[in-house]
All heavy atoms as TSV, in Angstrom:
chain	resi	resn	atom	element	x	y	z
A	1	MET	N	N	24.759	-57.049	137.316
A	1	MET	CA	C	23.550	-56.260	137.264
A	1	MET	C	C	23.697	-54.977	138.100
A	1	MET	O	O	23.223	-53.940	137.707
A	1	MET	CB	C	22.389	-57.119	137.789
A	1	MET	CG	C	21.060	-56.498	137.564
A	1	MET	SD	S	20.727	-56.439	135.804
A	1	MET	CE	C	19.137	-55.766	135.813
A	2	LYS	N	N	24.360	-55.093	139.254
A	2	LYS	CA	C	24.563	-53.934	140.111
A	2	LYS	C	C	25.438	-52.895	139.420
A	2	LYS	O	O	25.201	-51.696	139.550
A	2	LYS	CB	C	25.224	-54.394	141.414
A	2	LYS	CG	C	24.673	-53.790	142.628
A	2	LYS	CD	C	25.331	-54.369	143.855
A	2	LYS	CE	C	24.508	-54.035	145.059
A	2	LYS	NZ	N	25.116	-54.508	146.289
A	3	PHE	N	N	26.443	-53.381	138.664
A	3	PHE	CA	C	27.347	-52.475	137.965
A	3	PHE	C	C	26.596	-51.644	136.931
A	3	PHE	O	O	26.826	-50.435	136.812
A	3	PHE	CB	C	28.465	-53.269	137.283
A	3	PHE	CG	C	29.350	-52.416	136.419
A	3	PHE	CD1	C	30.292	-51.587	136.993
A	3	PHE	CD2	C	29.217	-52.412	135.039
A	3	PHE	CE1	C	31.095	-50.781	136.209
A	3	PHE	CE2	C	30.016	-51.617	134.257
A	3	PHE	CZ	C	30.961	-50.804	134.846
A	4	ILE	N	N	25.687	-52.258	136.203
A	4	ILE	CA	C	24.928	-51.541	135.177
A	4	ILE	C	C	24.052	-50.471	135.821
A	4	ILE	O	O	23.953	-49.347	135.317
A	4	ILE	CB	C	24.082	-52.533	134.351
A	4	ILE	CG1	C	25.004	-53.442	133.546
A	4	ILE	CG2	C	23.122	-51.794	133.434
A	4	ILE	CD1	C	24.307	-54.568	132.828
A	5	LEU	N	N	23.437	-50.790	136.938
A	5	LEU	CA	C	22.605	-49.817	137.646
A	5	LEU	C	C	23.435	-48.624	138.115
A	5	LEU	O	O	23.034	-47.468	137.945
A	5	LEU	CB	C	21.910	-50.484	138.840
A	5	LEU	CG	C	21.010	-49.583	139.678
A	5	LEU	CD1	C	19.857	-49.074	138.835
A	5	LEU	CD2	C	20.512	-50.321	140.899
A	6	ILE	N	N	24.595	-48.896	138.665
A	6	ILE	CA	C	25.478	-47.818	139.127
A	6	ILE	C	C	25.950	-46.978	137.941
A	6	ILE	O	O	26.006	-45.745	138.022
A	6	ILE	CB	C	26.662	-48.393	139.918
A	6	ILE	CG1	C	26.160	-48.977	141.235
A	6	ILE	CG2	C	27.716	-47.325	140.189
A	6	ILE	CD1	C	27.200	-49.733	142.015
A	7	ALA	N	N	26.268	-47.620	136.835
A	7	ALA	CA	C	26.714	-46.894	135.639
A	7	ALA	C	C	25.605	-45.999	135.102
A	7	ALA	O	O	25.851	-44.845	134.735
A	7	ALA	CB	C	27.174	-47.881	134.571
A	8	ILE	N	N	24.383	-46.482	135.070
A	8	ILE	CA	C	23.256	-45.681	134.578
A	8	ILE	C	C	23.006	-44.490	135.500
A	8	ILE	O	O	22.803	-43.360	135.037
A	8	ILE	CB	C	21.992	-46.560	134.446
A	8	ILE	CG1	C	22.176	-47.545	133.291
A	8	ILE	CG2	C	20.756	-45.704	134.228
A	8	ILE	CD1	C	21.089	-48.581	133.185
A	9	ILE	N	N	23.031	-44.712	136.798
A	9	ILE	CA	C	22.833	-43.617	137.753
A	9	ILE	C	C	23.940	-42.578	137.601
A	9	ILE	O	O	23.677	-41.368	137.612
A	9	ILE	CB	C	22.772	-44.155	139.195
A	9	ILE	CG1	C	21.491	-44.956	139.382
A	9	ILE	CG2	C	22.853	-43.023	140.211
A	9	ILE	CD1	C	21.406	-45.699	140.699
A	10	THR	N	N	25.167	-43.033	137.425
A	10	THR	CA	C	26.303	-42.113	137.250
A	10	THR	C	C	26.138	-41.278	135.990
A	10	THR	O	O	26.341	-40.057	136.008
A	10	THR	CB	C	27.613	-42.905	137.194
A	10	THR	OG1	O	27.745	-43.666	138.384
A	10	THR	CG2	C	28.798	-41.980	137.030
A	11	ILE	N	N	25.760	-41.916	134.901
A	11	ILE	CA	C	25.566	-41.196	133.639
A	11	ILE	C	C	24.444	-40.173	133.770
A	11	ILE	O	O	24.566	-39.032	133.286
A	11	ILE	CB	C	25.298	-42.185	132.491
A	11	ILE	CG1	C	26.576	-42.982	132.206
A	11	ILE	CG2	C	24.812	-41.474	131.242
A	11	ILE	CD1	C	26.387	-44.157	131.279
A	12	LEU	N	N	23.356	-40.540	134.430
A	12	LEU	CA	C	22.251	-39.598	134.627
A	12	LEU	C	C	22.668	-38.407	135.487
A	12	LEU	O	O	22.318	-37.256	135.174
A	12	LEU	CB	C	21.055	-40.307	135.256
A	12	LEU	CG	C	20.301	-41.268	134.343
A	12	LEU	CD1	C	19.234	-42.014	135.130
A	12	LEU	CD2	C	19.684	-40.520	133.174
A	13	LEU	N	N	23.412	-38.657	136.550
A	13	LEU	CA	C	23.873	-37.558	137.399
A	13	LEU	C	C	24.815	-36.626	136.646
A	13	LEU	O	O	24.738	-35.396	136.784
A	13	LEU	CB	C	24.559	-38.099	138.651
A	13	LEU	CG	C	23.635	-38.711	139.704
A	13	LEU	CD1	C	24.453	-39.351	140.815
A	13	LEU	CD2	C	22.691	-37.667	140.253
A	14	LEU	N	N	25.697	-37.186	135.831
A	14	LEU	CA	C	26.595	-36.357	135.026
A	14	LEU	C	C	25.816	-35.536	134.004
A	14	LEU	O	O	26.122	-34.355	133.774
A	14	LEU	CB	C	27.643	-37.216	134.325
A	14	LEU	CG	C	28.739	-37.768	135.217
A	14	LEU	CD1	C	29.603	-38.758	134.454
A	14	LEU	CD2	C	29.585	-36.633	135.759
A	15	ALA	N	N	24.805	-36.135	133.396
A	15	ALA	CA	C	23.987	-35.405	132.418
A	15	ALA	C	C	23.253	-34.246	133.083
A	15	ALA	O	O	23.195	-33.135	132.535
A	15	ALA	CB	C	23.002	-36.354	131.751
A	16	VAL	N	N	22.707	-34.466	134.267
A	16	VAL	CA	C	22.013	-33.396	135.001
A	16	VAL	C	C	22.998	-32.291	135.360
A	16	VAL	O	O	22.686	-31.094	135.231
A	16	VAL	CB	C	21.319	-33.965	136.258
A	16	VAL	CG1	C	20.840	-32.852	137.165
A	16	VAL	CG2	C	20.170	-34.859	135.854
A	17	ALA	N	N	24.199	-32.655	135.796
A	17	ALA	CA	C	25.203	-31.655	136.166
A	17	ALA	C	C	25.586	-30.800	134.963
A	17	ALA	O	O	25.688	-29.572	135.065
A	17	ALA	CB	C	26.438	-32.338	136.745
A	18	VAL	N	N	25.784	-31.424	133.808
A	18	VAL	CA	C	26.145	-30.672	132.601
A	18	VAL	C	C	25.005	-29.743	132.201
A	18	VAL	O	O	25.240	-28.585	131.839
A	18	VAL	CB	C	26.509	-31.635	131.454
A	18	VAL	CG1	C	26.596	-30.910	130.126
A	18	VAL	CG2	C	27.808	-32.349	131.760
A	19	LEU	N	N	23.783	-30.220	132.268
A	19	LEU	CA	C	22.642	-29.362	131.931
A	19	LEU	C	C	22.522	-28.178	132.884
A	19	LEU	O	O	22.270	-27.057	132.451
A	19	LEU	CB	C	21.346	-30.172	131.951
A	19	LEU	CG	C	21.123	-31.070	130.745
A	19	LEU	CD1	C	19.895	-31.944	130.958
A	19	LEU	CD2	C	20.981	-30.248	129.490
A	20	LEU	N	N	22.708	-28.416	134.172
A	20	LEU	CA	C	22.601	-27.315	135.139
A	20	LEU	C	C	23.739	-26.314	134.970
A	20	LEU	O	O	23.532	-25.109	135.126
A	20	LEU	CB	C	22.575	-27.864	136.567
A	20	LEU	CG	C	21.296	-28.605	136.947
A	20	LEU	CD1	C	21.431	-29.216	138.337
A	20	LEU	CD2	C	20.085	-27.709	136.869
A	21	LEU	N	N	24.929	-26.792	134.643
A	21	LEU	CA	C	26.042	-25.872	134.418
A	21	LEU	C	C	25.832	-25.045	133.149
A	21	LEU	O	O	26.309	-23.917	133.053
A	21	LEU	CB	C	27.356	-26.646	134.306
A	21	LEU	CG	C	27.930	-27.172	135.606
A	21	LEU	CD1	C	29.092	-28.114	135.324
A	21	LEU	CD2	C	28.389	-26.030	136.483
A	22	GLY	N	N	25.111	-25.602	132.194
A	22	GLY	CA	C	24.931	-24.917	130.925
A	22	GLY	C	C	23.602	-24.218	130.760
A	22	GLY	O	O	23.250	-23.840	129.646
A	23	VAL	N	N	22.852	-24.006	131.842
A	23	VAL	CA	C	21.538	-23.374	131.727
A	23	VAL	C	C	21.640	-22.035	131.019
A	23	VAL	O	O	20.872	-21.737	130.101
A	23	VAL	CB	C	20.880	-23.205	133.124
A	23	VAL	CG1	C	19.702	-22.247	133.075
A	23	VAL	CG2	C	20.437	-24.555	133.649
A	24	LYS	N	N	22.579	-21.209	131.410
A	24	LYS	CA	C	22.723	-19.886	130.807
A	24	LYS	C	C	23.097	-20.005	129.322
A	24	LYS	O	O	22.621	-19.236	128.495
A	24	LYS	CB	C	23.789	-19.083	131.555
A	24	LYS	CG	C	23.906	-17.658	131.077
A	24	LYS	CD	C	24.880	-16.877	131.927
A	24	LYS	CE	C	25.008	-15.465	131.443
A	24	LYS	NZ	N	25.996	-14.709	132.217
A	25	ILE	N	N	23.915	-20.986	128.997
A	25	ILE	CA	C	24.343	-21.172	127.616
A	25	ILE	C	C	23.187	-21.663	126.758
A	25	ILE	O	O	22.971	-21.195	125.650
A	25	ILE	CB	C	25.509	-22.188	127.546
A	25	ILE	CG1	C	26.659	-21.758	128.421
A	25	ILE	CG2	C	25.959	-22.407	126.122
A	25	ILE	CD1	C	27.270	-20.449	128.067
A	26	PHE	N	N	22.432	-22.623	127.269
A	26	PHE	CA	C	21.394	-23.265	126.477
A	26	PHE	C	C	20.122	-22.439	126.364
A	26	PHE	O	O	19.451	-22.473	125.329
A	26	PHE	CB	C	21.034	-24.627	127.082
A	26	PHE	CG	C	22.181	-25.596	127.130
A	26	PHE	CD1	C	22.419	-26.338	128.267
A	26	PHE	CD2	C	23.023	-25.771	126.048
A	26	PHE	CE1	C	23.457	-27.245	128.318
A	26	PHE	CE2	C	24.064	-26.663	126.088
A	26	PHE	CZ	C	24.289	-27.397	127.221
A	27	PHE	N	N	19.761	-21.691	127.384
A	27	PHE	CA	C	18.443	-21.068	127.428
A	27	PHE	C	C	18.431	-19.546	127.350
A	27	PHE	O	O	17.364	-18.951	127.279
A	27	PHE	CB	C	17.703	-21.511	128.692
A	27	PHE	CG	C	17.514	-23.000	128.758
A	27	PHE	CD1	C	18.164	-23.746	129.717
A	27	PHE	CD2	C	16.699	-23.649	127.850
A	27	PHE	CE1	C	18.005	-25.119	129.781
A	27	PHE	CE2	C	16.532	-25.023	127.895
A	27	PHE	CZ	C	17.184	-25.763	128.863
A	28	VAL	N	N	19.576	-18.897	127.368
A	28	VAL	CA	C	19.629	-17.438	127.275
A	28	VAL	C	C	20.209	-17.070	125.913
A	28	VAL	O	O	21.239	-17.608	125.499
A	28	VAL	CB	C	20.507	-16.852	128.409
A	28	VAL	CG1	C	20.680	-15.359	128.247
A	28	VAL	CG2	C	19.917	-17.182	129.760
A	29	LYS	N	N	19.521	-16.170	125.226
A	29	LYS	CA	C	20.016	-15.740	123.926
A	29	LYS	C	C	21.370	-15.059	124.089
A	29	LYS	O	O	21.546	-14.208	124.948
A	29	LYS	CB	C	19.022	-14.780	123.286
A	29	LYS	CG	C	19.393	-14.396	121.882
A	29	LYS	CD	C	18.346	-13.506	121.257
A	29	LYS	CE	C	18.766	-13.141	119.851
A	29	LYS	NZ	N	17.784	-12.274	119.224
A	30	ASP	N	N	22.334	-15.444	123.286
A	30	ASP	CA	C	23.714	-14.938	123.338
A	30	ASP	C	C	24.357	-15.206	124.695
A	30	ASP	O	O	25.238	-14.469	125.118
A	30	ASP	CB	C	23.787	-13.439	123.025
A	30	ASP	CG	C	23.328	-13.123	121.614
A	30	ASP	OD1	O	23.517	-13.985	120.724
A	30	ASP	OD2	O	22.794	-12.030	121.395
A	31	GLY	N	N	23.925	-16.252	125.367
A	31	GLY	CA	C	24.510	-16.602	126.662
A	31	GLY	C	C	25.902	-17.175	126.474
A	31	GLY	O	O	26.196	-17.825	125.477
A	32	LYS	N	N	26.778	-16.895	127.412
A	32	LYS	CA	C	28.127	-17.445	127.363
A	32	LYS	C	C	28.668	-17.539	128.779
A	32	LYS	O	O	28.188	-16.869	129.687
A	32	LYS	CB	C	29.047	-16.599	126.492
A	32	LYS	CG	C	29.163	-15.163	126.916
A	32	LYS	CD	C	30.033	-14.390	125.953
A	32	LYS	CE	C	30.076	-12.935	126.367
A	32	LYS	NZ	N	30.867	-12.132	125.485
A	33	PHE	N	N	29.663	-18.405	128.943
A	33	PHE	CA	C	30.283	-18.547	130.250
A	33	PHE	C	C	31.067	-17.283	130.576
A	33	PHE	O	O	31.657	-16.666	129.684
A	33	PHE	CB	C	31.237	-19.741	130.273
A	33	PHE	CG	C	30.548	-21.059	130.315
A	33	PHE	CD1	C	30.593	-21.916	129.243
A	33	PHE	CD2	C	29.854	-21.452	131.445
A	33	PHE	CE1	C	29.964	-23.146	129.275
A	33	PHE	CE2	C	29.224	-22.680	131.501
A	33	PHE	CZ	C	29.276	-23.526	130.407
A	34	PRO	N	N	31.077	-16.867	131.839
A	34	PRO	CA	C	31.891	-15.711	132.207
A	34	PRO	C	C	33.372	-16.034	132.050
A	34	PRO	O	O	33.786	-17.187	132.187
A	34	PRO	CB	C	31.540	-15.467	133.669
A	34	PRO	CG	C	30.981	-16.744	134.163
A	34	PRO	CD	C	30.375	-17.442	132.980
A	35	SER	N	N	34.137	-15.036	131.739
A	35	SER	CA	C	35.568	-15.233	131.548
A	35	SER	C	C	36.236	-15.580	132.868
A	35	SER	O	O	35.944	-14.987	133.901
A	35	SER	CB	C	36.201	-13.965	130.977
A	35	SER	OG	O	37.596	-14.115	130.894
A	36	GLY	N	N	37.148	-16.517	132.829
A	36	GLY	CA	C	37.879	-16.898	134.020
A	36	GLY	C	C	39.261	-16.289	134.066
A	36	GLY	O	O	40.052	-16.588	134.961
A	37	HIS	N	N	39.561	-15.421	133.117
A	37	HIS	CA	C	40.881	-14.805	133.051
A	37	HIS	C	C	41.008	-13.676	134.062
A	37	HIS	O	O	40.064	-12.925	134.306
A	37	HIS	CB	C	41.154	-14.255	131.644
A	37	HIS	CG	C	41.224	-15.321	130.614
A	37	HIS	ND1	N	42.351	-16.064	130.389
A	37	HIS	CD2	C	40.299	-15.782	129.749
A	37	HIS	CE1	C	42.114	-16.929	129.421
A	37	HIS	NE2	N	40.868	-16.782	129.025
A	38	VAL	N	N	42.169	-13.554	134.633
A	38	VAL	CA	C	42.420	-12.540	135.655
A	38	VAL	C	C	42.246	-11.135	135.077
A	38	VAL	O	O	41.663	-10.263	135.715
A	38	VAL	CB	C	43.836	-12.721	136.248
A	38	VAL	CG1	C	44.177	-11.590	137.188
A	38	VAL	CG2	C	43.943	-14.047	136.957
A	39	HIS	N	N	42.715	-10.922	133.863
A	39	HIS	CA	C	42.661	-9.566	133.288
A	39	HIS	C	C	41.233	-9.113	132.972
A	39	HIS	O	O	40.996	-7.944	132.740
A	39	HIS	CB	C	43.540	-9.472	132.034
A	39	HIS	CG	C	43.037	-10.281	130.881
A	39	HIS	ND1	N	43.392	-11.599	130.703
A	39	HIS	CD2	C	42.218	-9.962	129.855
A	39	HIS	CE1	C	42.808	-12.059	129.609
A	39	HIS	NE2	N	42.092	-11.089	129.080
A	40	ASP	N	N	40.264	-10.029	132.983
A	40	ASP	CA	C	38.868	-9.668	132.736
A	40	ASP	C	C	38.086	-9.405	134.027
A	40	ASP	O	O	36.919	-9.064	133.971
A	40	ASP	CB	C	38.165	-10.788	131.966
A	40	ASP	CG	C	38.673	-10.915	130.549
A	40	ASP	OD1	O	39.159	-9.904	129.999
A	40	ASP	OD2	O	38.594	-12.023	129.989
A	41	ASN	N	N	38.739	-9.540	135.178
A	41	ASN	CA	C	38.070	-9.358	136.459
A	41	ASN	C	C	38.469	-8.007	137.056
A	41	ASN	O	O	39.597	-7.816	137.500
A	41	ASN	CB	C	38.461	-10.495	137.412
A	41	ASN	CG	C	37.651	-10.489	138.673
A	41	ASN	OD1	O	37.268	-9.446	139.183
A	41	ASN	ND2	N	37.403	-11.677	139.200
A	42	PRO	N	N	37.528	-7.062	137.088
A	42	PRO	CA	C	37.868	-5.719	137.573
A	42	PRO	C	C	38.290	-5.687	139.050
A	42	PRO	O	O	39.126	-4.879	139.432
A	42	PRO	CB	C	36.593	-4.910	137.354
A	42	PRO	CG	C	35.507	-5.874	137.116
A	42	PRO	CD	C	36.134	-7.147	136.649
A	43	LYS	N	N	37.715	-6.548	139.878
A	43	LYS	CA	C	38.085	-6.558	141.300
A	43	LYS	C	C	39.548	-6.959	141.483
A	43	LYS	O	O	40.242	-6.417	142.337
A	43	LYS	CB	C	37.184	-7.509	142.091
A	43	LYS	CG	C	35.755	-7.073	142.149
A	43	LYS	CD	C	35.603	-5.847	143.025
A	43	LYS	CE	C	34.142	-5.493	143.159
A	43	LYS	NZ	N	33.932	-4.283	143.907
A	44	LEU	N	N	40.016	-7.916	140.699
A	44	LEU	CA	C	41.416	-8.322	140.795
A	44	LEU	C	C	42.338	-7.227	140.266
A	44	LEU	O	O	43.408	-6.988	140.822
A	44	LEU	CB	C	41.649	-9.635	140.041
A	44	LEU	CG	C	41.003	-10.871	140.655
A	44	LEU	CD1	C	41.244	-12.088	139.770
A	44	LEU	CD2	C	41.526	-11.124	142.044
A	45	ARG	N	N	41.912	-6.555	139.209
A	45	ARG	CA	C	42.722	-5.450	138.671
A	45	ARG	C	C	42.839	-4.325	139.687
A	45	ARG	O	O	43.888	-3.708	139.831
A	45	ARG	CB	C	42.120	-4.929	137.371
A	45	ARG	CG	C	42.429	-5.807	136.183
A	45	ARG	CD	C	42.031	-5.103	134.919
A	45	ARG	NE	N	40.644	-4.663	135.033
A	45	ARG	CZ	C	39.716	-4.861	134.123
A	45	ARG	NH1	N	40.005	-5.452	133.011
A	45	ARG	NH2	N	38.486	-4.436	134.308
A	46	GLU	N	N	41.735	-4.019	140.411
A	46	GLU	CA	C	41.776	-2.970	141.437
A	46	GLU	C	C	42.798	-3.293	142.517
A	46	GLU	O	O	43.429	-2.399	143.064
A	46	GLU	CB	C	40.399	-2.823	142.093
A	46	GLU	CG	C	39.354	-2.157	141.235
A	46	GLU	CD	C	37.977	-2.189	141.890
A	46	GLU	OE1	O	37.870	-2.575	143.076
A	46	GLU	OE2	O	37.006	-1.827	141.200
A	47	ARG	N	N	42.952	-4.551	142.833
A	47	ARG	CA	C	43.898	-4.973	143.868
A	47	ARG	C	C	45.310	-5.140	143.331
A	47	ARG	O	O	46.225	-5.455	144.082
A	47	ARG	CB	C	43.442	-6.296	144.470
A	47	ARG	CG	C	42.156	-6.194	145.228
A	47	ARG	CD	C	41.777	-7.518	145.813
A	47	ARG	NE	N	40.515	-7.413	146.541
A	47	ARG	CZ	C	40.007	-8.377	147.251
A	47	ARG	NH1	N	40.628	-9.534	147.337
A	47	ARG	NH2	N	38.869	-8.216	147.883
A	48	GLY	N	N	45.483	-4.947	142.039
A	48	GLY	CA	C	46.813	-5.062	141.450
A	48	GLY	C	C	47.255	-6.494	141.214
A	48	GLY	O	O	48.443	-6.758	141.045
A	49	ILE	N	N	46.297	-7.423	141.192
A	49	ILE	CA	C	46.622	-8.827	140.955
A	49	ILE	C	C	46.607	-9.071	139.463
A	49	ILE	O	O	45.652	-8.732	138.770
A	49	ILE	CB	C	45.609	-9.744	141.668
A	49	ILE	CG1	C	45.659	-9.497	143.170
A	49	ILE	CG2	C	45.880	-11.205	141.333
A	49	ILE	CD1	C	44.588	-10.205	143.949
A	50	GLY	N	N	47.672	-9.645	138.970
A	50	GLY	CA	C	47.781	-9.897	137.545
A	50	GLY	C	C	47.985	-11.365	137.237
A	50	GLY	O	O	48.112	-12.207	138.122
A	51	CYS	N	N	48.047	-11.654	135.968
A	51	CYS	CA	C	48.225	-13.025	135.496
A	51	CYS	C	C	49.713	-13.393	135.540
A	51	CYS	O	O	50.564	-12.618	135.113
A	51	CYS	CB	C	47.693	-13.153	134.080
A	51	CYS	SG	S	47.826	-14.792	133.399
A	52	ALA	N	N	50.005	-14.584	136.026
A	52	ALA	CA	C	51.393	-15.012	136.127
A	52	ALA	C	C	52.025	-15.258	134.763
A	52	ALA	O	O	53.215	-15.110	134.587
A	52	ALA	CB	C	51.474	-16.288	136.968
A	53	SER	N	N	51.199	-15.631	133.785
A	53	SER	CA	C	51.758	-15.915	132.462
A	53	SER	C	C	51.868	-14.660	131.598
A	53	SER	O	O	52.448	-14.699	130.525
A	53	SER	CB	C	50.917	-16.959	131.737
A	53	SER	OG	O	49.601	-16.491	131.537
A	54	HIS	N	N	51.289	-13.556	132.042
A	54	HIS	CA	C	51.390	-12.281	131.319
A	54	HIS	C	C	51.785	-11.170	132.288
A	54	HIS	O	O	50.983	-10.292	132.610
A	54	HIS	CB	C	50.057	-11.932	130.658
A	54	HIS	CG	C	49.632	-12.891	129.615
A	54	HIS	ND1	N	48.743	-13.909	129.868
A	54	HIS	CD2	C	50.011	-13.023	128.330
A	54	HIS	CE1	C	48.568	-14.606	128.770
A	54	HIS	NE2	N	49.321	-14.096	127.822
A	55	PRO	N	N	53.018	-11.208	132.771
A	55	PRO	CA	C	53.429	-10.181	133.762
A	55	PRO	C	C	53.509	-8.784	133.137
A	55	PRO	O	O	53.776	-8.631	131.945
A	55	PRO	CB	C	54.793	-10.653	134.212
A	55	PRO	CG	C	55.295	-11.491	133.088
A	55	PRO	CD	C	54.091	-12.108	132.437
A	56	LYS	N	N	53.264	-7.789	133.963
A	56	LYS	CA	C	53.409	-6.405	133.498
A	56	LYS	C	C	54.878	-6.104	133.345
A	56	LYS	O	O	55.720	-6.548	134.121
A	56	LYS	CB	C	52.793	-5.430	134.512
A	56	LYS	CG	C	51.305	-5.526	134.575
A	56	LYS	CD	C	50.758	-4.498	135.552
A	56	LYS	CE	C	49.252	-4.601	135.629
A	56	LYS	NZ	N	48.697	-3.655	136.567
A	57	GLU	N	N	55.185	-5.304	132.357
A	57	GLU	CA	C	56.587	-4.973	132.104
A	57	GLU	C	C	56.929	-3.606	132.576
A	57	GLU	O	O	56.184	-2.780	132.865
A	57	GLU	CB	C	56.871	-5.096	130.620
A	57	GLU	CG	C	56.735	-6.534	130.177
A	57	GLU	CD	C	56.548	-6.674	128.673
A	57	GLU	OE1	O	56.739	-5.685	127.941
A	57	GLU	OE2	O	56.204	-7.751	128.244
């Protein structure tokens, strides 16, 4: 019985976390996650930091 209670609480916490992470996606028109790529971050480009898998030639 304790295991089922822990499993239900875990599932509820995971569901809340997914909803909170996706607020912008779910509730904003044309919402999308920000890009995590180095080449899309202007601050990193200003510092000359590039992507290891796409080195400058």
